[in-house]
C-alpha positions as CSV (number, residue, x, y, z in Angstrom):
1,X,135.4,129.9,57.7
2,X,137.3,126.7,58.1
3,X,135.4,123.4,58.0
4,X,135.8,122.0,61.5
5,X,136.2,118.3,62.2
6,X,133.4,117.0,64.5
7,X,134.6,115.2,67.6
8,X,132.4,113.3,69.8
9,X,133.6,113.5,73.5
10,X,131.9,111.3,75.9
11,X,132.3,110.5,79.6
12,X,130.9,107.1,80.9
13,X,130.3,107.6,84.7
14,X,128.2,106.5,87.7
15,X,127.5,109.2,90.1
16,X,130.9,110.9,90.3
17,X,132.5,113.2,87.8
18,X,135.7,114.8,88.8
19,X,135.9,118.7,88.8
20,X,138.8,118.4,86.4
21,X,136.8,116.4,83.8
22,X,133.8,118.9,84.2
23,X,136.3,121.9,83.7
24,X,137.9,120.2,80.7
25,X,134.5,119.6,78.9
26,X,133.7,123.4,79.5
27,X,137.1,124.2,77.9
28,X,136.2,122.1,74.8
29,X,132.7,123.8,74.7
30,X,134.5,127.2,74.7
31,X,136.6,126.2,71.9
32,X,133.6,125.7,69.8
33,X,133.2,129.5,69.5
34,X,136.8,130.0,68.5
35,X,136.8,130.5,64.7
36,X,140.4,129.3,64.3
37,X,139.8,126.1,66.2
38,X,139.7,123.3,63.7
39,X,137.4,121.1,65.6
40,X,133.8,121.1,66.8
41,X,133.1,119.2,70.0
42,X,129.9,117.6,71.1
43,X,130.4,116.7,74.7
44,X,128.2,114.6,77.1
45,X,128.0,112.3,80.0
46,X,126.4,108.8,80.1
47,X,125.4,108.3,83.6
48,X,124.7,105.1,85.7
49,X,125.3,102.6,82.9
50,X,127.2,99.7,84.4
51,X,129.6,97.9,84.0
52,X,132.1,100.0,81.9
53,X,132.0,97.8,78.9
54,X,128.3,98.2,78.5
55,X,128.5,102.0,78.8
56,X,131.2,102.1,76.2
57,X,129.0,100.0,73.8
58,X,126.1,102.3,74.3
59,X,128.3,105.3,73.6
60,X,129.7,103.7,70.5
61,X,126.2,103.0,69.0
62,X,125.2,106.7,69.5
63,X,128.5,107.9,68.0
64,X,127.9,105.6,64.9
65,X,124.4,107.1,64.4
66,X,125.9,110.6,63.8
67,X,127.7,110.3,60.4
68,X,129.2,113.7,60.7
69,X,131.4,112.6,63.6
70,X,134.8,111.4,62.7
71,X,136.3,110.4,66.0
72,X,135.2,109.3,69.4
73,X,137.0,110.7,72.4
74,X,136.6,108.6,75.6
75,X,137.3,110.4,78.9
76,X,136.7,108.6,82.1
77,X,135.0,110.4,85.0
78,X,137.7,109.9,87.4
79,X,140.5,111.4,85.2
80,X,142.3,114.7,85.6
81,X,143.0,115.7,81.9
82,X,146.5,117.1,81.3
83,X,146.4,120.8,80.2
84,X,147.8,119.7,76.8
85,X,145.2,116.9,76.3
86,X,143.9,118.4,73.1
87,X,147.4,117.6,71.7
88,X,146.0,114.0,71.2
89,X,143.8,115.3,68.3
90,X,147.0,116.2,66.3
91,X,147.6,112.6,65.6
92,X,144.7,112.1,63.2
93,X,146.5,109.7,60.9
94,X,146.6,107.1,63.6
95,X,143.6,104.9,64.4
96,X,143.6,104.8,68.3
97,X,145.4,107.6,70.2
98,X,145.7,107.6,73.9
99,X,147.4,109.3,76.9
100,X,149.1,107.5,79.8
101,X,147.8,107.7,83.3
102,X,148.7,105.9,86.4
103,X,147.0,103.1,88.2
104,X,147.3,102.1,92.0
105,X,146.5,98.8,93.6
106,X,147.2,95.0,93.6
107,X,147.7,93.3,90.5
108,X,146.7,90.0,92.2
109,X,146.1,88.8,95.8
110,X,149.9,88.0,96.4
111,X,151.2,91.3,95.2
112,X,151.9,94.3,97.4
113,X,150.1,97.5,96.3
114,X,152.0,99.1,93.4
115,X,151.9,102.0,91.0
116,X,151.9,101.3,87.2
117,X,150.8,103.0,84.0
118,X,148.2,102.1,81.5
119,X,150.6,101.5,78.6
120,X,151.1,97.9,77.2
121,X,153.0,96.0,74.5
122,X,152.3,92.5,73.4
123,X,154.0,89.7,75.2
124,X,156.4,87.7,73.3
125,X,153.9,85.1,72.4
126,X,151.3,87.9,71.5
127,X,148.7,86.2,73.6
128,X,148.7,88.8,76.3
129,X,150.2,92.2,77.2
130,X,153.1,93.4,79.4
131,X,152.9,96.8,81.1
132,X,155.5,99.5,80.1
133,X,156.8,102.6,81.8
134,X,156.1,106.0,80.3
135,X,158.8,108.2,78.6
136,X,159.3,111.8,79.4
137,X,157.6,112.7,76.0
138,X,157.1,111.4,72.5
139,X,154.7,109.6,70.3
140,X,155.1,105.9,70.8
141,X,153.7,102.9,68.9
142,X,152.4,100.8,71.7
143,X,150.0,97.8,71.5
144,X,147.3,98.8,74.0
145,X,146.4,101.6,76.4
146,X,143.7,102.5,78.9
147,X,140.5,103.9,77.5
148,X,140.4,106.6,80.3
149,X,141.8,109.0,77.8
150,X,141.6,107.6,74.3
151,X,140.4,108.8,70.8
152,X,139.1,106.2,68.4
153,X,138.7,106.9,64.6
154,X,135.5,106.1,63.1
155,X,136.9,103.7,60.6
156,X,137.8,101.4,63.6
157,X,134.4,101.3,64.9
158,X,132.6,100.9,61.7
159,X,134.7,97.7,61.0
160,X,132.4,94.7,61.8
161,X,135.4,92.7,62.8
162,X,135.7,94.9,65.8
163,X,132.5,93.6,67.2
164,X,132.9,90.6,69.5
165,X,132.0,87.5,67.5
166,X,130.1,85.6,70.3
167,X,126.9,87.4,71.0
168,X,125.3,84.7,73.0
169,X,125.0,84.5,76.8
170,X,123.9,82.4,79.6
171,X,120.8,83.2,81.5
172,X,120.2,82.3,85.2
173,X,118.6,78.9,84.3
174,X,121.7,78.1,82.1
175,X,119.8,78.5,78.9
176,X,121.8,80.2,76.1
177,X,120.3,83.2,74.3
178,X,121.6,85.8,71.9
179,X,121.6,89.6,71.9
180,X,118.5,91.3,70.4
181,X,119.0,93.5,67.3
182,X,117.8,96.4,69.5
183,X,120.7,95.7,72.1
184,X,124.0,97.7,71.9
185,X,126.5,95.5,70.1
186,X,129.6,94.4,72.0
187,X,132.5,96.4,70.7
188,X,133.8,96.2,74.3
189,X,133.7,93.4,76.6
190,X,135.1,92.5,80.1
191,X,136.4,89.0,80.6
192,X,135.9,87.2,83.9
193,X,137.2,84.1,85.5
194,X,134.5,81.6,87.0
195,X,135.0,83.1,90.4
196,X,134.2,86.7,89.2
197,X,137.9,87.9,89.0
198,X,138.9,90.0,86.0
199,X,140.6,88.0,83.2
200,X,140.7,91.0,81.2
201,X,139.4,94.6,81.1
202,X,137.4,95.9,78.1
203,X,140.1,98.3,77.0
204,X,142.8,95.7,76.6
205,X,140.7,93.2,74.8
206,X,139.4,96.0,72.5
207,X,143.2,97.0,71.6
208,X,144.1,93.3,71.4
209,X,141.6,92.8,68.5
210,X,142.5,96.1,66.9
211,X,146.2,95.4,66.7
212,X,145.5,91.9,65.4
213,X,143.7,93.7,62.5
214,X,146.7,96.0,61.9
215,X,145.0,99.1,63.3
216,X,147.6,101.4,64.8
217,X,147.7,102.2,68.6
218,X,149.8,105.2,69.6
219,X,150.4,106.8,73.0
220,X,151.5,110.5,73.4
221,X,153.8,110.1,76.4
222,X,154.0,113.9,76.6
223,X,150.2,114.0,77.7
224,X,150.2,112.5,81.2
225,X,147.0,112.7,82.9
226,X,145.9,112.2,86.5
227,X,143.8,109.4,87.8
228,X,141.7,109.9,91.1
229,X,141.6,106.8,93.4
230,X,141.0,106.1,97.0
231,X,144.2,104.8,98.5
232,X,145.6,103.7,101.9
233,X,148.3,106.2,102.8
234,X,150.1,103.5,104.6
235,X,150.5,101.5,101.4
236,X,151.7,104.6,99.6
237,X,154.5,105.0,102.2
238,X,155.4,101.4,102.0
239,X,155.6,101.7,98.2
240,X,157.8,104.7,98.6
241,X,160.3,102.7,101.0
242,X,160.3,99.8,98.4
243,X,161.1,102.2,95.6
244,X,163.9,103.7,97.7
245,X,165.4,100.3,98.4
246,X,165.1,99.1,94.8
247,X,166.7,102.3,93.7
248,X,169.7,101.7,95.9
249,X,170.0,98.0,95.0
250,X,170.2,98.9,91.3
251,X,172.7,101.7,92.2
252,X,175.0,99.4,94.1
253,X,174.9,96.8,91.4
254,X,176.0,99.4,88.9
255,X,178.8,100.6,91.3
256,X,180.0,97.1,91.9
257,X,180.2,96.4,88.1
258,X,182.2,99.8,87.7
259,X,184.5,98.7,90.5
260,X,183.3,101.5,93.0
261,X,182.4,101.0,96.7
262,X,179.6,103.0,98.2
263,X,177.9,103.3,101.6
264,X,174.2,103.2,101.7
265,X,172.7,105.9,103.8
266,X,170.1,105.2,106.3
267,X,166.5,105.9,105.2
268,X,165.7,109.6,105.9
269,X,169.4,110.8,105.7
270,X,170.3,113.5,103.3
271,X,172.4,112.2,100.4
272,X,175.2,114.5,99.1
């Protein structure tokens, strides 16, 4: 009998868990009974711990208490895991392994609704991140990814440098106090502007510290997961039109550089 690697799989959630996540957890539990499967999965939900950074910190503390578990697998409750998501486990030599999944919405108040992917590389000055587009497949060294489908090695979470240094906070009367020893430690932490707007999300800040400590972050671009969000269909249609127009603008520039002339069809016409 092979010795199985113990993987903690945890889903932070409010009151909603997608059917796809539930089915995927069931698949992992069934794999526990397969003698040839090299992994042993302990799965679980953490319900109604808010916000997301606090839920993740509670999960990390519970993971570290189980010395037999080697890796922590985060799956968000609104994900649609790809059928080949267990492929992420193959990349054991890397510290943080993630799968790409799409986002939808405004990046700020001035921008139109847009689609993007949770894949990031450092900006040129290494003080922030720039979003990247996914490849068709391949394991890529990126600098950050969303924690919605992410596996973290134990050595990363056991490193005390991965805990946020400032553990003090301000109470309502403006007095400053520190976390109690019984509180979950801040491995993850959201950042907010004074008006409540996000400055950073907990996953990017976590990856930022990890990369600055030379931990590896890789994204398996061949494992693309779905992401359930409520959207305005009118915004989706506007996005499709903008994408169409941008595609033709790029095509016309390429044709002009090559000395060709083309006629742009009207939207809705068939293109031969």
